[in-house]
GUKELO-244451 format. One record per residue (C-alpha): x, y, z; residue in one letter. Coordinates in steps of 0.02 Angstrom, whole numbers, plus 50000, padded with zeros to 5 digits. Example, Ala and Ser with C-alpha at 12.3 -4.5 7.8 and 13.67 -1.06 7.14 Angstrom:
REM residues 2
506154977550390A/506844994750357S/
This chain:
REM residues 597
584405618254434X/582825607054348X/581235613354404X/580585595854483X/581995598354595X/581485616754669X/580535620154840X/580035636254883X/579515636955072X/579165649455216X/579125645855395X/577725653955496X/577585653555688X/577095665955826X/578405678355889X/579915670755992X/579485652555953X/581235649255858X/580835655355679X/582365663955636X/583505650555748X/582815635655626X/583145646755475X/584985648155542X/585075629955568X/584455625955385X/585845637955322X/587015628355428X/586525611655382X/586555616855180X/588305625355215X/587375639955146X/588215653855249X/589885654455351X/589285656755530X/590895664955594X/591175671855777X/589425662955840X/588385674655728X/586645670455754X/585075676355664X/585845681755515X/584305685655415X/583975698355541X/585105710955490X/584285726655518X/584685736755665X/582935738555731X/582765718555721X/584265715355827X/583625728455945X/581905721255974X/582475701955945X/581055701255808X/581025698155621X/580315713655532X/580465712455353X/580495695455242X/582035688355195X/582495675855057X/583905663955047X/584445649554915X/584925632955005X/585705617754913X/585175602355001X/586005584854968X/584475574355001X/584555555255047X/583695550354892X/585365555154791X/584685570454718X/585285587654741X/583795602154790X/583615620254772X/582795626554943X/582075642654930X/581875650355095X/580725665555107X/580805670155295X/579225678755382X/578955689555530X/577965683755683X/577415699455767X/575485702955729X/575865719755667X/576895713155526X/575445700155456X/575505708255290X/577385703255272X/576815685455296X/575455687855158X/576785693855030X/578035678955075X/576675664655067X/576205671254890X/577695666454829X/577785649354920X/577235631454887X/577235624655060X/577535630255248X/578325624655407X/577175628655531X/578295630255696X/577485628955877X/578685632456042X/578485617356148X/578405627756298X/577105637956246X/575905628256117X/574745635755984X/574655654556003X/573765668855904X/574915670755767X/575105653455746X/573285650855725X/573305667855616X/574735662155488X/573975644255476X/572355653355410X/573485660855281X/574405647755225X/572715637955208X/571965652955106X/573375650854992X/573165631954967X/574745629755027X/575535612755100X/575915613855298X/577185605755387X/576825603955570X/578475606955671X/578755606655864X/580135615655923X/581185616656088X/580745599156140X/582345597656235X/581785610656349X/581385605356534X/579775614456520X/579205607456357X/577525600156348X/577585591356172X/575775580956210X/574725596956235X/575685604556079X/575225589855974X/573425589956031X/573145607256002X/573905606055828X/572715590955790X/571065603955856X/571855616055745X/571905604955575X/571165587055586X/572315581955435X/573795583255529X/573225565855627X/573875557655467X/575535565955467X/576945562455598X/577315579155673X/579185582755684X/579865586055859X/581605595755850X/582685607955945X/583295621555810X/584685628355938X/585605611755936X/585025604955763X/584045588555835X/583015581755701X/583245597755586X/583705584755453X/581945576255467X/581225594355426X/582355596055273X/581765578455211X/579895583955236X/580155598455132X/580785588755005X/579385574055015X/577935584755044X/578125602154967X/577815601554780X/578805608054653X/578385624254562X/577335621354381X/577735636454282X/578065634854088X/579805641254017X/578935641653846X/577515655353906X/577895674453907X/578805680154053X/577855683654213X/578795687754377X/577965691754536X/578635706954634X/578345701054817X/579625714054892X/580765726154846X/582185739654915X/583135754854862X/584975755054831X/585755772954819X/586845767054671X/585845755054569X/584085761254604X/582555749754640X/582955731054672X/581365720854645X/581225703654734X/580325691654612X/579775675154590X/579815668354411X/578055660654374X/578155658554188X/579445661854049X/581365666754083X/582315682054115X/584115686154078X/585295700254104X/584905714953999X/583265710453954X/582015725353908X/580635722154045X/579085732154102X/578115732754249X/576285727854183X/575175737654301X/576245752454312X/576935752254129X/578585756754174X/579775752354046X/581625747154110X/583185736154059X/583755722454200X/585355727854219X/585845713054340X/584935697754401X/585205684954535X/584865675454684X/584975677754866X/586435668154961X/585795677755091X/586935691955003X/586415697554811X/587325684454694X/587205688754511X/586625675154383X/586555675354202X/584705667954185X/583135665754313X/581945650654250X/580175646754323X/580025643754499X/581615653654539X/581735665754689X/582815680954645X/582995699354620X/583115712654453X/584045729154481X/583065738954381X/584015753654394X/582445764854431X/582695781554547X/580885784154565X/580365772854714X/578565778754677X/578585769954503X/578835753154586X/577325743654669X/577635726554772X/576195714854690X/576465721254522X/577045708454374X/578545708654274X/578525705254083X/579645707153925X/579315722353821X/579525712653649X/578525697553699X/577235702553849X/576075692953947X/574285693653923X/573735694754110X/574725699554258X/574755688754411X/573605691254559X/574305704154666X/573905706854857X/572445715154949X/573055730855012X/573365729655198X/572065739555311X/573005751855445X/572415750055607X/573285765355701X/573525782855621X/574885796355674X/575675811755594X/577505811455551X/578415827455537X/580415832555497X/581295838855652X/582765845655594X/582625843155413X/581685848455247X/580055838955218X/580935834455060X/582145824655127X/580665814755244X/579665812755078X/581185804054986X/581555794455141X/579635789355163X/579585784454979X/581025772754997X/580485765155163X/578695761655081X/579595751254951X/579985737355064X/578425740755178X/577035742155072X/575875741855204X/576185759955265X/574765773855211X/575405790955198X/574515807055132X/575425825255147X/574695835855291X/575095853755356X/575225856855527X/575245874655599X/576565868355747X/577465855455641X/577515861355451X/577355849955314X/577415829855349X/576205814255320X/574745808955402X/575215790155404X/574175774855441X/575135758155524X/574705740655569X/574825742355748X/576005751855882X/577425741055853X/577365743555675X/577325764555703X/578785760155825X/579705751355710X/579575764855555X/580095777155677X/581615768755710X/582055764255538X/581925782255472X/583315786855604X/584305771955573X/584235768955394X/583975785755327X/584595797255470X/582985807055489X/582565812155656X/580635813355659X/579285820355769X/577835807555788X/576195814955856X/574955803955957X/574165789255876X/572265787355861X/571185774955756X/569685777555636X/567905785255675X/566305786755563X/565075800255598X/563625809855522X/563095826555541X/561415835655568X/561585842755381X/562095825055304X/561645807755350X/562945799155257X/564235791255374X/565995799255330X/567625791655399X/569045801355483X/570695795855560X/571195813655616X/570405820355777X/570515837155721X/569335833555583X/567935829555691X/566475842955666X/566065854055809X/564895844655936X/563365857155898X/563465849955720X/563655831255739X/562255818155739X/563085802455768X/564785795955789X/565365777255788X/566855768555837X/567735752155763X/567355736755877X/568295721755870X/568005703155926X/569305696756032X/569655680756093X/570875677656228X/571545660156289X/572315660356470X/572675649056618X/571225648456743X/572135656656873X/572235672356773X/570485673456720X/569795685956849X/571255698656826X/570985698356644X/569205699256644X/569385715656762X/570585723156629X/569525720256481X/568145727256577X/569185742756615X/569345744756427X/567575744156391X/567525726256346X/565835716056322X/565925698456372X/565065687656233X/565595669956295X/566725660556393X/567145640756386X/568575628956417X/569695624456286X/570895610256328X/571765616556500X/571455635656448X/570045646056485X/569335654856323X/568655671856328X/567695680856171X/567425700256196X/566765714356095X/568135727956133X/568335745556043X/569895745155947X/570435762056018X/570545753856197X/571575738656133X/572695746855993X/574025755556083X/574545746256262X/573175733356297X/574435718256235X/575855723556354X/574665724656493X/573885707556447X/575625698856446X/575945707056628X/574435701556704X/574495682456636X/576525680956663X/576625679356465X/575545663556459X/573895672356390X/573575674156201X/572385685356104X/571615685755922X/570725701855865X/569715705855713X/568685719955656X/566935716255689X/565785733455636X/565495751555676X/564415754855815X/563705771455885X/564635777656044X/564745794056157X/566325798656089X/566845818156126X/568395827956068X/569565834756181X/570475850156115X/572015856956192X/572525874856193X/574235880856230X/574605898256277X/572685902756207X/573155895756053X/572425878655994X/573655864655950X/572755854455813X/574155838955848X/573575838056034X/571665834355984X/571095819556062X/569475808456035X/568885798656195X/567335790756265X/566395802556378X/566655791056530X/568565792856515X/568625809656432X/568755820956600X/570225809856678X/570995810956512X/570915828656486X/571605830056668X/573115817256639X/573565825856473X/573535844456524X/574665839756680X/575815828456591X/576145843656466X/576525855056613X/578175845156637X/578655844656439X/578065859256342X/579685870156326X/579575884856454X/579705903356394X/580075918656491X/578235919756555X/577025909056610X/575945899056485X/574325891956516X/573635875256450X/571975870856433X/570935856556401X/569135859556312X/567695847456286X/566225853356194X/566775871056220X/567115870056411X/568535870656500X/568895853856583X/570765856356648X/571995869456666X/573845871356728X/575225884356699X/576765879556637X/578095888856739X/579215903056670X/580975902156646X/581235914056772X/580485922456934X/579175935756906X/580085951556973X/578555961456995X/577765950557115X/579305942057189X/579265948657360X/580715962657336X/580535979057388X/580265990057242X/579206005757205X/577456003857149X/577686013356984X/579086002156940X/578005986156976X/576585992856874X/577745996356734X/578565978756725X/576835970556731X/576275982756573X/577785975056483X/577555957956533X/575785958256506X/576285965756316X/577475952656296X/576265938556354X/574855944056225X/576345944556082X/576785928256129X/575075920556138X/575045923255930X/576785914255912X/576945895455853X/576985882555977X/578545871255961X/578185853956011X/579685842956034X/579435822356033X/579435821856222X/577715829056214X/577065815756112X/578025801256211X/577285808656388X/575425807156302X/575785789556253X/576235783556424X/574505789856490X/573245774756501X/
C-alpha cells in the first residue's frame, strides 16, 4: 500500500459511549471481519473485558476501505480503553496514531474521560474528528452535546460534527470519509535506517515476546537481524505481519504500517514498551521518543496462594509486557511469604490485574488491602521520605510531620444532586474551592485527600447522582495531615498486612470496624484468638475470634475441680504455643476490609 493511502487512527471516548460498537461497525463496513452468530465487540476478546463490558487493553486492526474518490485506503484502527484507570493505554495508542475520533454519547454528553482523552490527543498534535453517537436514542440531546463540544474546542465550530448511530450503522460511512479526508498520511522515509516504535506487546508460550510496532522510518523484512535500541537486546524477526484482527504474516512492513514482530525472546524483562527496534547492521542514530512512566495511585501486595513464588514471578513478568503501567517490587511477608508490592492506576486496574492472573495464567493470588503514597519526616531527619506500605511508617514517637496527597477534583452534576454530592465530598474530608454553573450543570471544585477517593468514591458518586455526575481528578500537592497508624494484632502477633493509615478523626471508628469484621473472616482455631487494634501504642479495639469447639472446662458440665484445672493448664499451654504460630490469612480477610467505608 502506498504511504499516502495509509491512515492510522484511534477512537477515544468516555466509558460506555459506544467506542467498541463503532469499531465493530467499521470492521463490518470494510469487510475486515466475518461477524458470525451476531458476535459483538470482537476487539474485547479477553475474559475480563467480556465480564465487565469494558475495554482494558489496546487492540489493533487493519481495515481496507474503498473510498468515494475511487482509491483504496489502509485504515489502521488502534482501539483504546475508556475507563479512567487505563488512561496510560490511551497514551500508548495515540503515540502510534495520526488522528482520533472523539466519540460522545448523545444521551450523556461530554464527560470526564472525554475531556481527558481530548487533552492527550491535543498534546500529541493529532487531528480530532468530533462524532456524536446514539442520535437515534429517544433520550438523545444532540444540541447540548454539540454546544459542549464547541466549548471544549472552538475549532469544532469550523467543522460539521458527524451524527451517527454506531449500533445500526447510521452515517458511519461519513466517519470513514472524514478519516480519509482529514487525518494525514504518515510521513516516514523508507530510505532511512529502520525505526519501529514498540507501543505494546504480549507473550506467546511458543514464540516468545510479540512486539506491536509502528514503522516510523525504513522497512523490516522477515528474518532481519534486529536490536532493541534502549535495551540493546539482539534478535531475529522470525515473523512479521499485521493485525486483521488476528496475526496475519507479511513479508515486509513499510513506513506508516502498524504491525507485529515475533522476536523469539523468552525473557519478558528484555522487552520494554516504548523502546525502538532497528536493524543490527544499519542502526538508526536516535531512538523514537518513548513514554513518560505511569504514576501509580493505589498500592497493594500480591502473594501466591497455592503456588510457588517463581510461578507468580513468571506470570507478573508476562502480564507487565502488555500492561507496563504496573509497578512491582519483591516483598517478603511473615504471614504470606514471598510476593510483590505493586502499584496500580486505580482500584479497577487492581481488580483487572487480579482477574487476569486467574484467567490468563491460572494463578490464585492473595491481594492485600490497598493504600496510597504518603510522605513523612522524623525527629532525626528533616528530609521527606515517601512510603506506600503502611508498615514502613516509623513509630509515632519518632515522627515529625506526615503529609498526604491532595487531589483537585472537578465534579459536574445536575442541580438536583448538588446537596447530596456536597455532603458526600464533605464526608470524605473535601474542601470546597469553587462552585459555578456550566451550561445546565453545576460545577464543583474541591481539594480532596487521594486516600478518600481512590477506593470506592466513584461508585458512591454514581449512585447518588443516578449516573449523571462526572468527575475529573488530578494530583495537586502534598499537605500536612494528622495521620495515624492502625496496627492489628492477631493472637498477640502483629500482622504487617493488616496495618492501615487513617486520619485521626476517622481512625478510632475504622479500627473498631476492622477488628469486628476480622472476627468473622479469620479462620478459627481450637482456642479463642484475640484480635486487637492499636493506635499509638494504645489498644482501641478488641474482639475474640470464637474457637471451633466449646471450652470443656467452662461449659457448665459437672466435672471435678482437678480435671477442670488440668484441662485449663493444657489449654493455656496450647494458647501460648499457638500465639507464636504464623497466622494464615485468606483472601476473604482483605475482601471484607475493602467493604468498609
